[in-house]
VEXDREN-2710 file (C-alpha; in Angstrom, 1 decimal):
% VEXDREN-2710
k/r/px/py/pz
1/MET/0.0/0.1/0.0
2/ASN/1.7/3.3/-0.8
3/ILE/0.6/5.9/2.1
4/GLN/1.0/9.9/0.8
5/SER/2.0/12.4/3.7
6/ARG/-0.2/15.2/4.2
7/ARG/2.0/17.0/2.3
8/ASP/2.0/14.9/-0.7
9/PHE/-1.7/14.7/-0.5
10/LEU/-2.4/18.7/-0.5
11/VAL/-0.1/19.1/-3.7
12/LYS/-1.2/16.0/-5.7
13/THR/-4.6/16.7/-5.2
14/GLY/-5.2/20.0/-4.2
15/ILE/-6.8/22.7/-6.4
16/GLY/-8.0/25.9/-6.8
17/LEU/-6.7/29.4/-5.4
18/GLY/-6.5/27.9/-1.5
19/ALA/-4.6/24.7/-3.5
20/LEU/-2.2/27.7/-5.4
21/ALA/-1.7/29.9/-2.0
22/ALA/-0.6/26.2/0.3
23/SER/2.2/26.0/-3.3
24/ARG/4.4/28.8/-1.9
25/PHE/4.8/26.6/1.2
26/LEU/5.4/23.2/-0.5
27/PRO/8.6/23.6/-2.3
28/SER/9.8/21.4/-4.9
29/LEU/7.5/18.5/-4.9
30/GLU/6.5/17.0/-8.3
31/GLY/3.1/18.4/-9.5
32/GLY/3.4/21.2/-7.1
33/PHE/2.9/25.0/-7.7
34/ILE/5.7/27.0/-6.9
35/SER/7.5/30.4/-7.3
36/SER/10.0/31.7/-9.2
37/ALA/11.5/33.2/-6.7
38/LEU/11.3/30.5/-4.3
39/ALA/12.6/27.6/-6.9
40/ALA/15.6/29.5/-7.5
41/GLU/15.9/30.0/-3.4
42/LEU/16.0/26.0/-3.6
43/ALA/17.9/25.3/-7.3
44/ASP/21.1/27.8/-4.7
45/PRO/19.7/29.0/-1.9
46/LEU/23.6/30.4/-1.3
47/ALA/23.4/32.2/-4.7
48/SER/24.2/36.2/-4.4
49/LYS/21.0/38.2/-3.6
50/GLN/19.7/42.1/-4.3
51/PRO/19.6/44.1/-0.8
52/HIS/16.8/45.8/-0.4
53/PHE/18.6/48.6/-1.5
54/PRO/21.8/49.5/-2.0
55/GLY/24.3/49.0/1.1
56/LYS/27.7/51.3/2.3
57/VAL/29.2/47.4/3.1
58/LYS/29.9/44.5/1.8
59/SER/31.1/42.6/4.9
60/VAL/31.0/42.9/8.5
61/ILE/33.6/41.8/10.7
62/TRP/32.5/41.2/13.9
63/LEU/34.5/41.7/16.8
64/HIS/33.0/39.7/19.6
65/GLN/35.3/40.1/23.0
66/HIS/34.6/37.6/24.8
67/GLY/33.4/37.7/28.5
68/ALA/32.4/42.1/28.8
69/PRO/35.9/43.8/29.4
70/SER/35.2/47.5/31.6
71/THR/34.5/50.0/28.9
72/LEU/35.4/52.3/32.1
73/ASP/38.5/50.6/32.1
74/LEU/39.2/51.5/28.3
75/TYR/37.4/54.0/26.9
76/ASP/34.8/55.7/29.1
77/TYR/36.9/58.1/31.8
78/LYS/34.8/59.4/34.4
79/PRO/36.3/62.3/36.6
80/GLU/33.9/61.7/39.2
81/LEU/34.1/58.0/39.5
82/ILE/37.9/58.7/40.0
83/LYS/37.0/61.1/42.6
84/LEU/34.5/59.1/44.9
85/ALA/36.7/56.1/44.6
86/GLY/35.8/53.9/47.7
87/GLN/32.6/55.2/48.4
88/GLU/29.5/54.0/48.3
89/VAL/27.1/54.2/45.3
90/PRO/25.2/57.7/46.1
91/LYS/21.6/56.5/45.4
92/SER/21.0/59.1/42.7
93/PHE/22.5/56.5/40.8
94/LEU/21.2/54.1/41.4
95/GLN/17.2/55.0/40.1
96/GLY/15.0/52.4/37.3
97/ILE/17.8/49.5/38.1
98/LYS/18.0/46.8/39.8
99/THR/21.0/46.1/41.8
100/SER/20.3/42.0/42.6
101/THR/23.9/41.2/41.1
102/GLN/26.0/38.1/41.1
103/GLY/28.2/40.3/44.0
104/GLY/25.8/42.1/45.5
105/LEU/26.8/46.5/46.3
106/GLY/29.9/47.1/46.7
107/LYS/31.6/50.3/47.2
108/LEU/32.7/52.3/44.1
109/TYR/36.2/51.4/41.9
110/VAL/38.8/52.8/40.0
111/SER/41.8/50.7/38.7
112/ASN/45.2/51.8/38.1
113/ARG/45.2/53.7/34.6
114/THR/46.0/56.7/32.9
115/TRP/44.1/58.7/30.3
116/LYS/44.8/60.4/27.1
117/GLN/42.4/62.0/24.6
118/TYR/43.2/61.2/21.2
119/GLY/43.0/62.3/17.3
120/GLU/40.6/65.4/16.5
121/SER/37.8/63.5/17.6
122/GLY/39.6/63.8/21.3
123/ALA/38.2/60.5/22.2
124/TRP/39.6/59.1/25.5
125/PHE/41.6/56.2/26.0
126/SER/43.1/54.4/28.9
127/ASP/46.8/53.4/28.6
128/LEU/45.3/49.9/28.1
129/LEU/44.6/50.8/24.3
130/PRO/48.0/52.9/23.0
131/ASN/47.4/51.3/19.4
132/MET/43.7/51.4/19.0
133/ALA/44.0/55.1/20.5
134/GLN/45.7/55.5/17.2
135/HIS/42.5/55.5/15.4
136/ALA/40.3/57.4/16.7
137/ASP/39.1/59.2/14.2
138/LYS/38.6/56.4/12.3
139/MET/36.1/55.1/15.4
140/THR/32.1/55.8/16.3
141/PHE/31.6/55.1/19.7
142/ILE/28.2/54.4/21.3
143/LYS/28.6/55.2/24.7
144/SER/24.7/54.3/25.6
145/SER/24.6/50.4/25.3
146/VAL/22.4/48.4/26.9
147/THR/21.4/45.2/27.0
148/VAL/20.1/42.1/29.4
149/GLY/23.4/41.2/31.7
150/ALA/21.6/38.4/33.8
151/THR/24.1/36.2/32.4
152/HIS/26.7/35.6/30.0
153/ASP/24.6/33.0/28.3
154/ILE/21.5/34.6/27.8
155/SER/23.3/37.9/27.3
156/ILE/25.5/36.2/23.9
157/LEU/23.1/34.4/22.7
158/LYS/21.0/38.2/22.6
159/LEU/24.1/40.0/21.1
160/ASN/24.5/37.1/18.5
161/SER/20.7/35.8/17.9
162/GLY/18.4/39.0/19.5
163/GLY/16.7/35.9/21.5
164/LEU/17.1/34.9/25.5
165/ASN/16.7/30.9/24.4
166/PRO/18.4/29.0/21.6
167/GLY/16.3/28.8/18.3
168/ARG/16.9/32.0/16.7
169/PRO/19.0/32.6/13.8
170/SER/22.0/34.6/14.3
171/LEU/23.0/37.7/12.5
172/GLY/25.5/36.1/10.6
173/ALA/23.2/33.5/9.3
174/TRP/20.4/36.3/9.0
175/ILE/23.1/37.9/6.4
176/GLN/23.5/34.9/4.7
177/TYR/19.9/34.4/4.1
178/ALA/18.9/37.3/2.6
179/LEU/22.5/37.9/0.5
180/GLY/23.2/34.2/0.0
181/SER/27.2/34.0/-0.9
182/ALA/29.3/36.3/-2.6
183/ASN/32.0/33.5/-3.3
184/PRO/30.9/29.9/-4.4
185/ASP/33.6/28.7/-3.0
186/LEU/33.6/29.8/0.3
187/PRO/30.8/29.8/3.2
188/ALA/29.4/33.3/3.8
189/PHE/29.5/33.4/7.1
190/VAL/32.9/32.3/9.0
191/VAL/33.7/32.2/12.7
192/LEU/37.1/32.7/13.6
193/TYR/38.3/32.0/17.6
194/ASN/41.4/31.8/19.7
195/GLY/41.7/29.4/22.4
196/LYS/41.7/25.8/22.5
197/LYS/38.1/25.7/23.3
198/GLU/34.8/27.1/21.2
199/PRO/33.6/30.2/23.0
200/THR/30.3/29.8/25.9
201/GLY/27.6/28.1/24.3
202/GLY/29.7/26.8/20.9
203/SER/28.1/26.5/18.0
204/ILE/24.2/27.6/18.8
205/ASN/26.1/31.8/18.5
206/TRP/26.4/31.0/14.9
207/SER/23.0/28.4/14.4
208/SER/21.5/29.0/11.5
209/GLY/18.1/28.6/14.3
210/PHE/14.6/28.2/12.6
211/LEU/16.4/29.9/9.2
212/PRO/17.0/26.4/7.3
213/ALA/20.9/25.2/8.6
214/VAL/22.3/25.9/5.1
215/TYR/22.6/29.0/6.5
216/GLN/24.4/28.6/9.6
217/GLY/28.2/29.5/10.0
218/THR/31.3/28.1/9.8
219/ALA/33.5/27.5/12.2
220/PHE/37.6/28.0/11.3
221/ARG/39.9/26.7/13.5
222/SER/43.5/27.8/13.7
223/GLY/46.3/25.9/11.6
224/SER/46.9/25.1/7.9
225/SER/44.1/23.1/7.9
226/PRO/41.1/25.3/8.9
227/ILE/38.1/22.9/9.2
228/LEU/37.8/19.2/10.4
229/HIS/38.4/16.4/7.5
230/LEU/38.7/19.2/5.0
231/GLU/41.8/17.5/3.3
232/ARG/41.7/14.5/0.9
233/PRO/43.4/11.6/2.9
234/GLU/46.8/11.3/1.7
235/LEU/45.8/7.4/-0.2
236/VAL/42.8/8.2/-1.8
237/ALA/43.5/10.1/-5.6
238/ALA/41.4/12.9/-6.7
239/SER/39.3/10.4/-9.1
240/GLN/38.6/7.8/-6.3
241/GLN/37.1/10.9/-3.8
242/LYS/34.9/12.7/-7.0
243/ASP/33.9/9.4/-7.9
244/SER/32.4/8.9/-4.0
245/LEU/31.0/12.2/-3.7
246/GLY/29.4/11.8/-6.7
247/LEU/27.5/8.3/-5.3
248/LEU/27.3/10.3/-2.1
249/LYS/25.2/13.2/-4.1
250/GLN/23.3/10.9/-5.5
251/LEU/21.7/9.0/-2.4
252/ASN/21.2/12.1/-1.0
253/GLU/19.2/13.5/-4.0
254/LEU/17.2/10.1/-3.7
255/LYS/16.8/10.9/0.1
256/ASP/15.8/14.3/-0.8
257/GLN/12.8/13.7/-3.0
258/ALA/11.5/11.6/-0.4
259/TYR/12.0/14.7/2.3
260/PRO/11.8/17.7/0.4
261/ASP/11.4/20.0/3.3
262/ASP/14.6/18.4/5.3
263/SER/16.4/21.5/5.3
264/GLU/19.4/19.6/7.2
265/LEU/19.5/17.2/4.5
266/GLN/19.4/19.6/1.9
267/ALA/22.3/21.6/4.0
268/ARG/24.3/18.5/3.7
269/VAL/24.4/18.1/0.1
270/ARG/25.3/21.7/0.1
271/ALA/28.0/21.3/2.7
272/TYR/29.4/17.9/1.0
273/GLU/29.4/20.0/-3.0
274/LEU/30.8/23.0/-0.8
275/ALA/33.3/21.1/0.9
276/GLU/34.5/19.8/-2.1
277/ARG/35.3/23.1/-3.2
278/MET/37.0/24.7/-0.4
279/GLN/39.6/22.0/-0.4
280/THR/41.8/24.6/-2.3
281/SER/39.7/27.8/-1.6
282/ALA/39.2/27.6/2.7
283/PRO/43.5/26.6/3.1
284/GLU/44.3/29.2/0.5
285/ALA/42.5/31.8/2.4
286/VAL/43.7/30.9/5.4
287/ASP/47.7/30.6/4.4
288/LEU/49.4/33.7/5.2
289/SER/52.8/32.7/3.9
290/LYS/52.1/34.9/0.9
291/GLU/52.0/37.8/3.4
292/SER/54.6/40.0/3.7
293/THR/56.7/40.8/6.9
294/ALA/56.4/44.3/7.4
295/THR/52.2/43.1/7.0
296/LYS/52.8/39.5/10.1
297/ALA/54.4/42.2/12.1
298/LEU/51.6/44.9/11.8
299/TYR/49.4/42.2/13.3
300/GLY/51.1/41.4/16.0
301/LEU/52.5/38.3/14.4
302/ASP/56.3/38.9/15.5
303/ASN/55.1/38.6/19.2
304/ASP/53.9/35.6/21.6
305/VAL/51.4/37.7/22.7
306/THR/49.5/39.3/20.0
307/LYS/50.3/35.8/17.8
308/GLU/46.9/33.6/17.6
309/TYR/45.0/36.8/17.4
310/GLY/46.3/38.7/15.4
311/THR/46.7/35.5/13.0
312/ASN/43.1/35.3/13.2
313/LEU/42.0/38.8/12.2
314/LEU/44.6/38.7/9.4
315/ARG/42.3/36.4/8.1
316/ALA/39.6/38.2/8.4
317/ARG/41.5/40.7/6.4
318/ARG/42.1/37.3/3.3
319/LEU/38.5/36.3/4.3
320/VAL/36.9/39.7/3.6
321/GLU/39.0/40.2/-0.3
322/ARG/37.4/37.4/-0.7
323/GLY/34.2/38.2/-0.3
324/VAL/32.8/36.7/2.7
325/ARG/29.7/38.7/4.2
326/PHE/30.6/37.9/7.8
327/ILE/33.3/37.3/9.9
328/GLN/32.3/36.5/13.3
329/VAL/36.4/36.8/15.4
330/VAL/35.7/36.1/19.1
331/SER/38.3/36.6/21.6
332/GLY/39.7/33.5/23.5
333/PRO/40.9/33.7/27.1
334/VAL/44.0/34.0/29.2
335/ASP/45.9/32.5/32.1
336/VAL/45.3/34.3/35.3
337/ASP/47.2/33.1/38.4
338/GLY/46.9/29.1/36.5
339/ASP/43.1/29.9/35.4
340/GLU/42.1/30.4/32.4
341/ARG/39.7/33.6/31.9
342/ASP/38.4/35.3/29.7
343/TRP/37.5/39.5/30.2
344/ASP/35.5/38.6/32.7
345/ALA/36.8/40.1/35.9
346/HIS/34.9/39.8/38.9
347/THR/38.1/39.4/40.5
348/LYS/42.0/40.3/39.4
349/LEU/40.7/43.4/36.9
350/GLU/43.9/44.6/36.7
351/GLU/46.1/41.2/35.6
352/ASN/42.9/40.0/33.7
353/HIS/42.4/43.4/31.4
354/GLY/46.1/44.1/31.3
355/LYS/46.7/40.9/29.7
356/HIS/43.6/40.8/27.3
357/ALA/44.4/44.3/26.3
358/ARG/47.6/43.1/25.5
359/ILE/46.1/40.7/23.0
360/VAL/43.9/42.3/21.3
361/ASP/45.5/45.7/21.0
362/LYS/48.0/46.1/18.7
363/PRO/46.5/43.3/16.0
364/ILE/42.8/45.5/16.1
365/ALA/44.8/48.6/15.1
366/GLY/46.4/46.4/12.2
367/LEU/43.2/45.3/10.7
368/LEU/41.8/48.9/10.6
369/THR/45.3/50.0/9.3
370/ASP/45.6/47.0/6.9
371/LEU/42.1/47.3/5.7
372/LYS/42.2/51.2/5.2
373/ALA/45.8/50.9/3.0
374/LEU/43.8/48.5/0.7
375/GLY/40.8/50.7/0.4
376/LEU/38.5/48.3/2.3
377/LEU/38.1/49.8/4.9
378/ASP/34.8/52.0/3.5
379/SER/33.0/48.4/2.1
380/THR/34.0/47.0/5.2
381/LEU/31.8/47.3/8.5
382/VAL/34.2/46.3/11.6
383/VAL/31.9/46.3/15.2
384/TRP/33.9/46.3/19.0
385/THR/31.2/44.5/21.4
386/SER/30.2/42.6/23.9
387/GLU/28.1/40.8/25.7
388/PHE/27.6/43.5/28.5
389/GLY/29.4/45.9/30.5
390/ARG/30.8/46.2/33.9
391/THR/29.9/48.0/37.1
392/SER/31.5/51.3/38.6
393/TRP/31.6/49.6/41.9
394/GLY/33.9/46.9/42.8
395/GLU/33.7/43.3/43.4
396/SER/36.0/41.5/45.5
397/GLY/38.2/43.9/46.1
398/SER/40.0/43.4/42.6
399/GLY/37.1/43.4/39.8
400/ARG/33.4/44.2/38.6
401/ASP/30.6/43.0/38.3
402/HIS/28.5/42.6/35.4
403/ASN/26.5/45.5/34.1
404/ALA/23.4/45.9/31.6
405/TRP/22.8/48.9/31.7
406/GLY/25.5/51.8/29.9
407/TYR/28.8/50.7/28.4
408/THR/30.2/51.2/25.6
409/GLN/30.5/49.6/21.7
410/TRP/32.2/50.9/18.7
411/LEU/32.0/50.9/14.7
412/ALA/34.2/51.7/12.0
413/GLY/34.4/52.0/8.2
414/GLY/31.4/51.4/6.5
415/GLY/29.5/54.5/6.0
416/VAL/29.2/55.3/9.7
417/LYS/30.1/58.8/11.4
418/ALA/33.9/58.3/11.9
419/GLY/35.8/60.1/14.8
420/THR/32.1/61.0/16.5
421/THR/30.6/60.0/19.7
422/TYR/26.8/59.0/20.4
423/GLY/24.9/58.3/23.8
424/GLU/26.8/58.5/27.0
425/THR/26.7/57.4/30.9
426/ASP/25.9/58.9/34.0
427/ASP/29.2/60.3/36.0
428/ILE/30.1/57.3/37.6
429/GLY/29.6/55.4/34.0
430/LEU/26.8/52.9/35.8
431/GLN/23.6/53.5/33.4
432/VAL/22.7/55.4/30.6
433/ALA/22.5/59.3/31.0
434/ASP/19.3/60.2/27.9
435/LYS/17.3/57.0/28.2
436/SER/16.1/58.0/24.5
437/LYS/19.9/57.6/22.9
438/ALA/20.3/53.9/24.6
439/VAL/21.1/51.4/22.0
440/ASP/19.9/48.0/22.6
441/THR/21.3/44.8/21.1
442/TYR/18.3/45.2/18.5
443/ASP/19.7/48.3/17.5
444/LEU/23.1/47.4/16.8
445/HIS/22.0/44.3/14.6
446/ALA/19.0/46.7/13.0
447/THR/21.6/49.5/12.3
448/VAL/24.6/47.0/11.3
449/LEU/21.8/45.2/8.7
450/ASN/21.4/48.8/7.2
451/GLN/24.0/49.6/6.4
452/MET/24.5/45.6/4.1
453/GLY/21.0/46.8/2.4
454/LEU/19.0/45.2/4.0
455/ASP/15.8/47.0/6.3
456/HIS/15.4/44.5/9.5
457/LEU/11.5/45.0/9.3
458/LYS/11.7/43.8/5.2
459/LEU/13.8/40.4/6.9
460/ILE/11.5/37.9/7.4
461/TYR/10.9/34.5/7.1
462/LYS/7.5/32.5/7.8
463/TYR/8.2/29.8/10.3
464/GLN/5.0/28.3/12.3
465/GLY/2.7/30.7/11.0
466/ARG/4.9/33.8/12.4
467/SER/6.3/36.1/10.2
468/GLU/9.4/36.2/12.1
469/ARG/12.3/38.9/11.5
470/PRO/16.5/39.3/12.9
471/THR/14.9/42.1/15.3
472/VAL/12.2/40.0/17.0
473/VAL/9.4/43.2/17.4
474/TYR/12.1/45.5/18.6
475/GLY/14.9/47.6/17.0
476/LYS/15.5/50.9/15.2
477/VAL/18.3/51.9/13.4
478/ILE/20.6/54.1/14.8
479/LYS/20.1/56.9/11.8
480/GLU/22.7/59.3/13.9
481/LEU/25.8/56.9/13.4
482/ILE/25.4/56.7/9.8
483/ALA/27.7/59.4/8.1
END
């Protein structure tokens, strides 16, 4: 007995306007109605697509400072905090926020920093970032950033996907879904991270969520072989591999005909095809052997402290040159008294931030210099971001707690107003001073999408009867950031 699925039955027996309307959501079944746009999408979901309007950038380099640095100790100079150091937090600064943080409410804390203004913009930098400070006039500071800061897991998930629970697509997946790939031999969404293990939450941070699995990010490892098992086995000839992949493709296509709505299967077919092409293109894209000695030194590859992170940023630049649309670079942990720690400095902030700043300062400055010199900065948006900031009060005598009420992020390149600052925190750097200028993660996502030529309100995917978009039901483009 031939048992048909409900989907087969609807397609093969449906007639009239109801069947025609339903066919939009019934892809690739014989006898079904299917739009030309959807047919093209199914034929090659990674084909390059047109944006909603001309975008100012072609690529995004998303620099996630994992663990949440204290931007009070990097960019947000507060003379009043220095003056009040060691005192209780004045109640006037606590209005409108909940202070049930992990370590309780401590006394106002100031680290051992010296501050200086840089460039024509007069942007403040601490002595932790002497190299990045030289690029003050390239940066657009957002000093009124806000988010949800209960835990790192939740806030990192929100930073990457806009959701507080797993299941939503990451920003890179949305961009890949909207624009496809500009290079058929490389993924359009690549993730780079240093350290021996994945960042908090792992691959959920570059997941495709409810989008088809083909749009998920591809993590590149350090070393000459960026993707596991990408190289052809030593004893297998190219012709043998081609025959094996051909047979595998036929078997997958037969399975696909039986389960046409299985995006995981479709993604697997695409992945095998892409993997074959990437055996040549991916190693070449991350091969730094042809880069000059001067370029490697610019990124800090001549120093053990900066080499690993600098390698990732130089690879990010090479990926931009090759048309990769979204490169997510996650900073890794360092050893703090035998404990591998990211920027999360509840204790020993001086030691923690000193080490992390030395790792990222020169490579990020090198990236901005290199992009500018190669004429790529105008078409690339660099985003320096984190899951949240850190409090004005101290914790355990030598650190800071989580702060979701006011912290700093910055943008560079990509049609933003260089050398400007948007918003500010209060006099002790605890929360946004003017709430009308608060920039949530959703607003940051909407603004990044805008620079890619995408309207976050029109970027829609139908899921379980609901029209889903990258910014959920929130978000606005911060027009004051755009040149």
